[in-house]
N, C-alpha and C positions, 0 to 999 in steps of 0.2 A: 223385452227377452227379461224376466228375471234375475239368473247367472250374471256374473261379469267372468268373461275369462280372467283366470289366473296367469301366473307367467309362466309357459310351458319347456319342459326339456326338450332342448336345441340337438341334432346332430347336424353334421356337416356334409354336407353334400354338392357332390362335382357335378357342374355344369358348365356345358361348352367353354372347358378348360380353366372355369372359376372357382374357386371356393365362397359358397354361399354358407348364410344359414338359416334353416328354414324349420314352424315349428312340427313337432311330428309325433307319432307313438312309436313309430319302430326305431331300433336299434340291432337289428341285425339286417341291412338288408343287401348284406352279402349272399345268404342264405336263401334270399328269397326265389330263385329261378331254380332250386334244388325241390322246390317247395309244389304241391296241388291243393287248387279249390274244386273244394267236393261240391258236389249237387247241394247249394244248401234245400232239404227237403220241404221244410217251414215253408219255402216260399212257390213249391206245385201243389202239394197234392191238399187235395181239396174234398175228404169226403164226401160232403153235399151233393158231386156229383159224379155218380159215381162211372165205372168206365164204358156203362152200355150207353150211358146220355152220352158221352164225350162223340163216340163212335157214331150215334145220329146227329149232332152237331146242337144238342140240347144243352144249351143253358140253367142252372141252378143259382141262386144267389139268395140268400135271406131264406124266409117268409114267404116269399115274392115265389108265383106260381112256375116251374118249368118251362121253357122257353125256346122251342128250337128259333136256332139264328142262322143258321145253313142250310144245305141243298140235302146234308146227307153226308156230300164225298169233301167235304172242308173248304169250301166257299161259302165263309162268311156273309152275312147283310151287317159288316161294323158299324152302321149308320143303325141300327135296331134301339132303340130304345122304349118300348109299351107303356112302361110306367110309368114314363116323364120321371126317375126315378137318378140323380145323377151317381148317385154311391152306386147302381146297377150295373150302370154305361160304364162309370169307372172298373168295377171289377168284369167286367166287359174284356176289354180295353186289354187287361193286368195278363192274361192269357192262366191265373194261376188256374181254372178250370181245367184246363185240358192237363192236370199237374196225374190221375189214375192212368191216361193214357201212356203219358210219360213212364211211370213208373211198370205198366204195363209191360212198354216196347225195353224199358231199360232188365227186362225180366227173360228177353228173345219173342215177345210177341211180336211178326213182324207187320200184323194187318194193323196194331195201335201206332207202332213208330211209322208206318206207311201214312194214318189217318191225322195224329199229331202233328207230324213235319209238312201236312198239307194244308193244316190252319193256319201254323204258324208262318208259313211261306207264302199264303195268303193274305196277313195280315201286313207283311212286311210290301210284299206287294200293293198292297191299298192304300199306304199308309206312308208315304215314301220322305226320307227327309227332307224336314224339320216338319213334325208333327205336332208343332207349338200352338197352335191355332185352334185344335182339336182340344178341350181342356180335359176329358177321359184319360184322350194318347199319351198327354204329358203327366198327367198327374199319378199314372199305371204303370211309366220308363221304370222308374228300378225293378218293379214288381217283375214287367215281362221281360227287363235282362236276366233276370235268375234263370226266371223260365227257359230261357233260349240259352242256358248256361248247362242249364240242366236237360235239354235238349240235345243239347252238342253230346253228353256225355254219356246219355240213352243211345245216343246212335251209333260212336266209339265201341260201347258195350255189343250194342246188337249186335253189331257187324263184323266182330272180336280185330278192329280194326285199333294201333296206337295213332294214325293220324287220317284225319276227314276227309272220306273220298274230295274229287273236285266238283263230282253233282250236289253238293252241301257247301259250293263256296257261296252262296251267297246268306248263309248263316253266320260266317265269322264276318262277313259286310254287316249285316244287322248287325253285330256285336258292337262294333268298332261303329257305327251311325248312335247307337245308345249311348255308347261311352262319351261320344262326340257333343251328343245334347245333353247327359248330365254333367260335363265339365262345363258348355255352356249354359250352363239353367238352374245350377246349382239354388237346393232350395234355403240352405243357410243352416243354422245352426239350431235347431231343433231335429225332432225326429226324421221329418221327410227327408234334410241333408242329408245325415247320417246315414239311414237305407240307400240312398243314391251312393253314398260316398263306398258303402259296403261292397254295392252291384260294380261299383267304377269300377275297385280292387279286383273283384274277384275277374274283370274281362281284363283285365292289365296281367294278373298272372296265369289265364287260363292262356292270351294271347303271345302271352312274354312281353308287353308290353310296357317298359319304363314309366313312360311318362305316364299314363292311366297312374298305375298305380303309386308315382309320387304325388301326384296328386292327391289321390284318395287319403293316403298316409295324414298329407300336409293337414287337407280338412278335417278328417279325425282327430289329430292332435289340437289342431284352435279351438274343436266345438266340446270335449268333452269335459272339460271344467266348466264351460255354458251350460252343457244339457245337463248336469249334477251340479251341484254347489259346493260349498266345500264343507254344506250341513250336510248334505244328500238330500236336497229338494230339487226337483226337476223345473225347466223352465218350460215346461208345457202349460203349467198351473191347470192341471188337469192330474187326481189319483188315478183313474184308470190307465193315462197316460205314463204315470211314474210306473206303473207294472209295465205296460207293452218297452219303458227306456229299461228297465233293469235284464229283458231279456233280448234289447234291441243291441246295447251293448256289449251284453253276452258273445253275438254272434258276430258283432266286427272285432273282438280279441279270437273268435275263433278262426274267422277269416284269414286273419293278418297268422295266425299260427300255423294253419294248412295251408298256407305262401311262402312260412317259412321265415316270417317277422316277427321279433318279440315287440308284442305290443305294450310292454313294460307297465311302470306299476301303476299309473292313474286310472287305468281303467278298471283294476281290480280294486283299489284304495275308493274310487268313488261308486259303486257298484253295492259293495260294503256298505255305506252310507246309506245309501238307497233304499236295500235292503231293511235300513231299521226304521226311515223313513216310512216306509209302506206297512212296519207293524205298528208304527204308532197308529196310524191313517184306518187300520183296521178295527169294524166296531165291535163292539162283545156278540153278534149273530154272526161273524167270522165272513162278513160282508165288507167291501171295500167302501170308507164315505162315499157319498156319490157329489164329488164337487168337481167344476167342470165338465167339463164334455167326458161323463164318466156312466154305464149304463150299472145297474143294479147288478153285483156282481160279486160270486166268493172272490179274495184276496187267495195270490197263488203263493202253494208253499215252497218255502224255497230253503232248502236242505240245507243244517247248517248254519244257519240266520236266525235272527228274532221275526222273521215275517212267517218263519217254518210255527215257530211259536202260537203267534198270532193265529195265520191259517187255520192250525189245527187243535183251536179255541185252549190250546195249554197243556197238550196231549204230550206233544211232544217236542224239544228244542227249550229255546234260553229267551224267559224274556228278554226284552229292555230293562234299563237301569231306571229311565227316569219313568214317574209316573204321570207328570204332565212336560210335554217336550214340544218349545216356539222356537220357529224356523224362521228365519229372517226374510225370506222370500216368500211368508204370509200366513204362515199358519200356526196355530195353536190346534193340537190334540193334548186332552187331555181324558181319566177315566178315575174312577172309586178307586181302581187294580188291576193287576194280571191277573186275578184267581188267586184262590189259596183255597185251602180245605175246607174253611168255613163258608167261602165265599165261591161256586164257581165262576170262571173265566164269563161264562153267558148269563150270569146273571151280573156282574159289574156293571154300572155304567159309564159311560160315555159322551163324549162331548169333542167337536169342531169348531173354529172359529175361524175367519176368515180377514187378512187384511192385507196390505204392502202396496206393490207397485201396483200399475195401471192393469186393466185385461190385455193378454195376447194372449196368441195363439189359440190353445185352445180352453182358456179361462173365460169364465163367466164374470158379471156385473155383481158378484155377493158380496160384499167387503161390510162386515161386520155382521153377514149372516150366519147363524148356528146352525147344525145340525145335534140332536141327542136323543138315545137311548139308553132305554133304564125298563128296570121289571120286564127284562126279559124281553122287548121290544121296542123301536124305533117312535122314535115319543115327535122329534120334530124333521122334517125328513127336507131335502131339498127337490125343485122340480123335475131335475133328472137331465137328462139329453134326447134332444128331437132327432139327433142327424141334418141333413142339410135340404132335404126331398124341398119343405114347405115352408118358403119364406117366412112368413108371418108366426109359425110353431118357431120357428129357430129364433126369430126376434125377440119370441118371448121369454123362448127357454134362456136367451141369452141375460137379457134382463132386468134388471133391479129386483121387479114386481113376483120373480118367479122365486127369492129368496128369501128368508129370515129377516127381515133388515126392517127399519126405516124408510120409506118412499114420499117421496114428490109427486104424484103419477100426472101430474098438467104438464110438469117440464121434465127437458130431456135432460139423459143422463149423459155427468161432465167424463164420465170414467176415470175417477179419481185417486189417487193417491191417495191411501189409508195409513193414517200412522198407530201404531201402541204405543201408548202417551203413558202407562200404568199397569204395571201389572202385581199378583202377590197370591203365590202360593201357600196356601195351609192345607194340612192335613185334613180338616172337615169342609173348607171351602178355599175357592180360589178366583182372581179376579182379575178382570181386563179392563182398562178403557180404551176406548179407539175414537179417532176423530177425523172428519176430512171432509170435504164442501163437495158433495153428491150432485149439483146441480148449479143453472146461475144463481149468486144470491144467496145460498140456502150453504150455512155451517150444518154440519151434523156430527155430535159427541155421543157416542153410547157405554154405557157400565153397564159390563158381564159379571154374576159373582152366581157363581154354581156351589153349591151345595150339596152335601153326601149326608145321608141320615139324618132328613128324611132325605131325597131327592128330591130337587126344584129346580129349574133354573129364574132367575129375576135377572131383569134386563131394566135397566132408565134410559129412556129415547129422550135427548133432547136438541133442540132444533130451532131456527131462526132463519127467517127469509129478508129480504128486504122490501118483495110485499106477502100481503095475504094468499097462506096458501096453506090448500088440503096436506096436509101430512098422514098417513099411514104406517103402521107396524103392524106387518103380516108373517101369518104363521102359518104355515106350509103339513099340512098334519098326511100321514102314510096313508093311500087309498082303502087299503080293509076298513079305517073308520070312517065314521060321518059327524060334523060335531053341529050342536044345534046352539041357538044362543041363551042363555039364561040371566036376561035381564041385561041394565045397562052397564053390568061392571064384567060379567062374565058369558064362556062358552066353553062344552064338553062339548068332546070327543070320544066316542066309545066304537064297538063292534058287538052285534049282539052275541051271548056267548065269553065271549072273551074275560078274561080273571083283572085285566086291565083298564080302568079308565083315563083322560087324561082332564085338569080342569085347567080352563085358559082364564087369568083373571089379571083388571086391568083395574089398579087402585086409584083412590081421589085421592092422588098427592096432587098438591097446589091446585083446589081448586073442584068444585063440585062436575060428575061427567056427564057433555050433553046427551042428549036426547040422539039415538042412532049411532054413537057409541063406538057400539060392537057391533059384527055383522059379519056371515057366515057366506062364503061367495063357492060352490060344489059346481064343477063342470060347465063352467060360465063360458060362452063366446065372443060377445060382444059387449065389452071388452074381454079379451083372454084372463081369464080366470077358474084358479082350483081346477088344477090337474096334475097328474105327476106320470114321468117317461120311464118308466126302469131299463126300458132298451126302446131301440130308436125305430123300431115298428110297434113298439105299444106305447098306446095313450089311455091312460086313467082315470077318470074323474078322482077329484079326491078335495077333501075340506079344506080351504085356507082362511082362519080364523083374524079379521082384520080389525084390530083395534085406531080409532078415527079422529083425528081434532082437526079442527083450520084454525087461522091466525097467521101472526107474524113470527110468534115466538110459542111454542109448543111443548108439553114435558108429558111421556107416558113411562108409566109406570108398569112392567107386567111382569107376572108369575105363571110359570108352566111347572103345574105338579102333577104329576102321575101316580097313579092311586088306584087300591085296591077297587072293582066294578061296584061294591057298595059300599067305600070308604068315604069317609067326611075330610074334609078341608075347609080350615073355620080361620078369621086371620081378626087381629085387635089392633091398633097403631096410638101409639102415643109417641112424644118429644120425650128427649132427655135429653137435658141441655142445649146444643144446635143439631142433636142429631135426630133426625126420624125415625124410630122403631118401629119395626113390624113384627109381629110376636105368630106366627104360626103353629096351627095345630092341626098333621096333616096321619089322620088317620091314628092318632092318641101319642103320637112322635113329634117333641115340642122343638122347634127351634125358633130365632130370634135375626133377626138381621136390619142394619141400620143404615139410614143417607147419610151419611156426614153433609156439615157444613160446606165443607169443602166439593163436597159430588160425590166422595167414594164413596162403594159399597162393601160393608163391613157385617162381617157374622159376628153378633154381640155373644149368642149362646146355642 
């Protein structure tokens, strides 16, 4: 995990006649019994499964066809998995798909109450405690717990009762078993464990079980400073899960408050920091940077935070104060600006750069990788998020070859720690240097220079190995463009009719370019290369430009230049003392950068 648990507020709890200190977010336990854990509607209502489908035992999830999984009377085949998809199967066991039935039951629909009761009771009968051997039932426990809590509330509302009838004793027994399961099988300090703690607390509050509440509060207290660190980055290594965590911890605070427990200041403070992280992780298009297990989605607008400004592309809210933000969890987010009267938000350029601790949780092997947007479009993309259904695609998406970095394709990834060794932020150029050991016997250094006016990405990749190896610097392009090779030194990516094309150049720095040094892979399956997953159920062919070398020690100097469709890109090289200087002309806009004798990338003019 990326985060590190900081010192936690301690409250004094009386246990077995002795006083002990336990970490917790609660400071008002005396009020807890007076509260009420309201049905968390987010956990049950699934608009994709209408009431008519629920009443017919028809399950609907994602883009898969609706599937009849029962006999129409609530007797469900809990082993059904026609698409052989672990996510489909897990959400079947979550029971969230019966949410519209629970909503109808809460509003007085007797038939809906009878039917969702039959489905839930059937799950309990067919999946006796402990269901740990079934990965789907195990993974879905927290979600199913909330559904059962909501069902319990619906029963009381539908019957106009304040106490659960004896005929529903099985429901409380099932909730106790779910709480026992989550107590014994905590998912830890990531989002799974937090979701479990919220559900566990809900059972404790609903059934007045102080032991369940105390365990949940303790776990939430230990998790918050790991889940969201002191800068606001999450331990999930995914920008998509950063958004999820913001909402998740909001739900945690509400669950505590609803049961009369003061959540304290830490959750609120860390969520505020996380909202700023989300703003920095937003591209000029208003989409979240697709890093780690993240789908291509818009940034959530969080009112009153910098994320509102980013999500609305500057139409409302207040921008973060920093143009470039470095997070010790392993992220650099930068941009040309946050929008102004002269340059609208959507017209700014932006980038992300990854480094930091080893890959964990929902992270990918993307260290040193860059994403980049300019001229109102994506220029360098991540390969995206494939889900978990197909191991081959999952392995590729997780691996280095699905990211914009230098790789050694014949060697196994060692999941390195990557250090940010140097950085320099200036008004017209940002410089960063990263170092690591990505494979056995291999060391790698990447220098990155982001220019503005003109918008250009410069990378200097240097690597050495104990034995001769293939080295490739990969550039993944958006799926709406197609790239073609233009000689040994360049490739051009464009979309028919678009106003922008991207010129990718490798300069003959420290030696002539060999034949075959520039390649393009699009929609290749053996081995997999040249794809983009905007969503877990959608895979699109996308061009990947490969700058290739072989040897024990290699250097690859790359330029990524977005330009008008008819714009020209030219360059000249020269020496200035010990500095190698490149003079660029990008569609009439001139800039010069240099590589110093010490290996730094600097803007000269």
